[in-house]
C-alpha positions as CSV (number, residue, x, y, z in Angstrom):
1,M,125.5,109.3,74.2
2,L,125.2,112.9,75.2
3,G,128.8,113.0,76.4
4,R,130.0,111.6,73.1
5,A,127.9,114.0,71.1
6,A,129.2,117.0,73.1
7,A,132.8,115.8,72.5
8,R,132.4,115.7,68.7
9,P,133.7,118.7,66.7
10,G,131.1,121.5,67.1
11,G,129.4,119.6,69.9
12,D,130.1,122.4,72.3
13,A,127.9,124.7,70.3
14,V,124.8,122.7,71.2
15,T,123.0,122.6,74.6
16,W,122.5,118.9,75.3
17,R,119.8,117.9,77.6
18,L,118.8,114.5,79.1
19,G,115.2,114.0,80.1
20,T,111.6,113.5,79.0
21,S,109.5,115.8,76.8
22,E,108.1,117.4,79.9
23,Q,111.6,118.8,80.7
24,L,112.0,120.6,77.4
25,H,112.5,124.3,77.7
26,D,110.6,126.9,75.6
27,G,112.4,128.4,72.6
28,A,114.1,125.3,71.2
29,D,115.2,125.6,67.6
30,L,115.5,121.9,67.1
31,V,114.2,118.8,68.9
32,L,115.9,115.6,67.6
33,M,114.8,112.1,68.5
34,S,117.1,109.4,67.2
35,G,117.6,105.7,67.6
36,N,113.9,105.1,66.7
37,V,113.0,106.5,70.2
38,A,109.6,107.6,68.8
39,M,108.7,103.9,68.5
40,H,109.3,103.4,72.3
41,I,106.7,106.1,73.1
42,L,103.4,104.1,73.2
43,G,99.7,105.0,73.0
44,D,98.6,108.3,74.5
45,D,102.2,109.0,75.7
46,W,103.0,109.6,72.0
47,H,100.4,112.4,71.7
48,H,101.5,113.9,75.0
49,T,105.1,113.9,73.8
50,L,104.3,115.6,70.5
51,A,102.3,118.2,72.4
52,A,105.2,118.9,74.8
53,I,107.6,119.2,71.8
54,T,105.2,121.6,70.1
55,K,105.0,123.8,73.2
56,S,108.8,123.8,73.5
57,L,109.6,124.8,70.0
58,A,110.4,128.4,69.0
59,P,108.3,129.8,66.2
60,G,109.5,128.0,63.1
61,G,111.4,125.5,65.2
62,T,111.9,122.0,63.9
63,V,111.5,118.5,65.2
64,V,113.2,115.6,63.4
65,F,112.9,111.9,64.2
66,E,112.9,108.5,62.6
67,S,110.6,105.6,62.9
68,R,110.5,102.2,61.1
69,N,108.2,101.8,58.2
70,P,105.6,99.1,59.2
71,D,105.3,98.1,55.5
72,A,108.9,96.7,55.7
73,R,107.8,94.3,58.5
74,A,111.2,94.5,60.3
75,W,109.8,92.4,63.2
76,A,109.6,89.4,60.9
77,T,113.5,89.3,60.9
78,W,113.9,89.7,64.7
79,N,113.7,86.0,65.5
80,E,117.2,84.9,66.3
81,P,118.2,81.5,67.7
82,V,120.6,81.3,70.6
83,S,124.0,82.6,69.7
84,E,127.2,83.1,71.6
85,R,129.7,86.0,71.6
86,E,132.5,87.3,73.8
87,T,131.9,90.5,75.6
88,P,134.0,92.5,78.2
89,A,131.9,90.8,80.8
90,G,132.7,87.3,79.4
91,L,130.8,84.9,77.2
92,L,127.2,85.9,76.4
93,R,124.5,83.6,75.1
94,E,121.6,85.5,73.7
95,S,118.4,85.2,71.6
96,L,115.6,87.4,70.4
97,T,112.1,86.7,69.3
98,A,109.4,89.1,68.3
99,D,105.6,88.9,68.2
100,P,103.8,90.3,65.2
101,P,102.1,93.7,65.9
102,N,98.8,93.9,67.7
103,E,95.9,96.0,66.5
104,D,97.7,99.2,67.7
105,G,100.9,98.3,65.9
106,V,102.8,97.3,69.1
107,V,105.4,94.7,68.6
108,V,106.7,92.8,71.7
109,M,110.4,91.8,71.5
110,H,111.4,89.0,73.9
111,C,115.1,89.2,74.8
112,W,117.1,86.5,76.6
113,N,120.7,86.9,77.8
114,E,122.8,84.4,79.8
115,F,126.3,84.9,81.2
116,P,127.4,81.2,81.7
117,E,130.4,82.1,83.8
118,S,128.3,83.9,86.4
119,G,125.1,82.0,85.9
120,D,123.2,85.3,85.4
121,V,120.2,85.3,83.1
122,I,118.5,88.5,82.1
123,E,115.2,88.3,80.3
124,G,113.1,91.2,79.2
125,E,110.5,92.5,76.9
126,L,110.7,95.6,74.7
127,L,107.6,97.2,73.3
128,L,107.8,99.2,70.0
129,Q,104.8,100.9,68.3
130,F,104.8,100.8,64.5
131,R,102.8,103.7,63.0
132,S,102.1,104.2,59.3
133,H,103.3,107.3,57.5
134,E,99.8,108.6,57.3
135,Q,99.3,108.1,61.1
136,V,102.4,109.9,62.0
137,V,101.6,112.8,59.7
138,A,98.1,113.0,61.2
139,D,99.6,112.9,64.7
140,L,102.0,115.7,63.9
141,R,99.2,117.9,62.6
142,R,97.0,117.2,65.6
143,A,99.8,118.3,67.9
144,G,100.2,121.6,66.0
145,L,103.2,120.7,63.9
146,E,103.4,121.1,60.1
147,P,105.0,118.1,58.4
148,L,107.7,119.3,56.0
149,S,109.2,116.2,54.6
150,T,109.8,112.5,55.0
151,H,113.0,110.8,54.0
152,R,113.8,107.1,53.7
153,N,117.4,107.6,55.1
154,W,119.5,110.2,56.8
155,Q,121.1,111.1,53.4
156,G,117.8,112.8,52.5
157,D,116.4,110.5,49.8
158,P,112.6,111.0,49.7
159,F,110.4,108.4,51.3
160,T,107.9,107.1,48.7
161,G,106.6,104.1,50.7
162,G,106.8,100.4,50.0
163,T,108.4,97.4,51.6
164,D,112.0,98.2,50.6
165,Q,112.1,101.5,52.6
166,R,112.8,100.5,56.2
167,L,113.0,104.0,57.7
168,M,110.8,107.1,57.7
169,I,112.7,110.2,58.8
170,F,110.1,113.0,59.6
171,R,110.8,116.7,59.7
172,A,108.1,119.0,61.0
173,S,108.0,122.6,62.2
174,S,106.0,124.5,64.7
175,R,103.1,126.6,63.7
176,S,101.0,129.0,65.8
177,V,97.6,127.3,66.1
178,P,97.2,123.5,66.7
179,D,95.0,121.8,64.1
180,G,92.3,119.6,65.7
181,G,92.5,120.7,69.3
182,D,94.1,118.9,72.2
183,A,96.7,116.2,71.6
């Protein structure tokens, strides 16, 4: 993904880095998390990640990321029976099921993939944590970030809540003193 991003027009004007939040460098103007990556960061790791991002941002620096709106209940549509499709590796049979969220908002996705020609079967689980808009805003503030806006899409339409708005795109900026102490 980083290679593709760097190859796009203007991509050479950005310093692209691969790593975790602990590898961020001080003085960043922008930290961008895309692909709902925020949902893959579970429990206390989420708070540690926000703290590391806050530390890395230059004064007035911005963090932008999206997360799925739990009110839209996306997991309810993630139960797909076995289907088949051709891939560069040959025929693939696949299915996906998802458990409803637990008390912490964590959804477990169960993935099953079979390549009949080779007999290979790959099974796995993927964990995603759904957080409410209010929870994300509180987490940002706790980490010392000032929430600036929330949009329902990347075109910038305002997020107003409800079941018809699947995404929440958050934009927050650094501030000098964290609100509420340690993250």
